[in-house]
C-alpha positions in Angstrom: -2.7 11.2 -23.5 -0.4 10.3 -26.4 2.8 11.6 -24.5 2.2 8.5 -22.3 2.0 6.1 -25.3 5.3 3.6 -25.5 6.5 4.6 -22.1 8.5 2.0 -19.9 6.9 1.4 -16.3 9.6 3.1 -14.9 9.2 6.2 -16.8 5.4 6.3 -16.2 5.7 5.6 -12.4 8.1 9.0 -12.6 5.4 11.0 -14.7 2.7 9.9 -12.1 5.1 10.8 -9.2 5.7 14.2 -10.7 2.0 14.9 -11.2 1.2 13.8 -7.9 3.7 16.1 -6.5 2.4 19.2 -8.7 -1.2 18.4 -7.6 0.0 18.5 -3.9 1.8 21.8 -4.4 -1.3 23.1 -6.2 -3.1 22.3 -3.1 -0.3 24.1 -0.9 0.4 21.0 0.9 3.5 20.1 2.1 4.8 16.4 2.2 4.1 15.8 6.0 0.8 17.1 6.0 -0.2 14.9 2.7 1.1 12.0 4.3 -0.6 12.5 7.5 -3.9 12.9 5.9 -3.1 10.0 3.6 -2.1 7.7 6.9 1.2 7.0 5.2 4.9 7.9 6.2 6.5 10.6 4.9 8.8 8.3 3.2 6.4 6.3 1.2 5.1 9.7 -0.1 8.5 10.7 -1.3 9.1 7.3 -2.8 5.7 7.6 -4.8 6.5 11.3 -5.9 10.0 10.3 -7.0 8.6 7.4 -9.0 10.5 4.8 -6.9 7.8 2.3 -6.7 4.8 2.1 -4.4 2.0 0.3 -3.7 -1.5 0.7 -5.2 -3.1 1.4 -1.6 -0.3 4.4 -1.2 -1.3 5.8 -4.5 -5.0 5.7 -3.5 -4.5 7.2 0.2 -2.6 9.9 -1.8 -5.5 10.6 -4.6 -7.9 10.5 -1.5 -5.8 12.8 0.7 -5.5 15.4 -2.3 -9.3 15.1 -2.8 -8.7 13.7 -6.5 -10.5 10.0 -6.3 -11.8 11.0 -9.6 -8.5 10.4 -11.1 -9.1 6.8 -10.9 -12.2 7.1 -13.2 -9.6 8.4 -15.9 -7.0 5.8 -15.1 -9.5 2.8 -14.8 -13.0 3.9 -16.9 -15.9 2.0 -16.0 -16.5 -0.4 -18.7 -19.6 0.6 -20.8 -21.9 -1.5 -22.7 -20.7 -2.1 -26.6 -23.5 -2.6 -28.6 -21.5 -4.5 -31.1 -20.8 -7.3 -28.4 -24.6 -7.4 -27.8 -25.5 -8.0 -31.3 -23.1 -10.8 -31.4 -24.2 -12.4 -28.4 -27.9 -12.3 -29.2 -29.4 -14.7 -31.5 -31.0 -13.8 -34.6 -34.5 -13.3 -34.5 -36.3 -16.5 -36.3 -39.2 -16.2 -38.6 -42.4 -17.9 -37.4 -43.1 -20.6 -39.9 -46.8 -21.4 -40.4 -47.7 -24.9 -40.1 -48.7 -26.5 -43.6 -52.1 -27.9 -43.4 -53.0 -31.0 -45.7 -56.2 -31.0 -47.3 -58.7 -33.2 -45.6 -60.2 -36.0 -47.3 -63.6 -35.5 -48.4 
């Protein structure tokens, strides 16, 4: 993951496109078949693989066509509960104070 640090958006688009292309080739799919499975045009797939910008919908459709939707979990992990935030949000337990009883007048 450190290889992706400090990259420009354009570089990241190119890296993502290249990875999608390799994934498609690893699955022995051509662009036409993949585009048909994804319900997009071949040109949209070519643009995505070339890193020339695309829509989020196109990316999701291609990931689904490549049976790689788990990639979304890696890209945007589900937020987990942070115990420190829970502590900060909860009120500190308060002590129960005993009432002071005054002596009865005899």
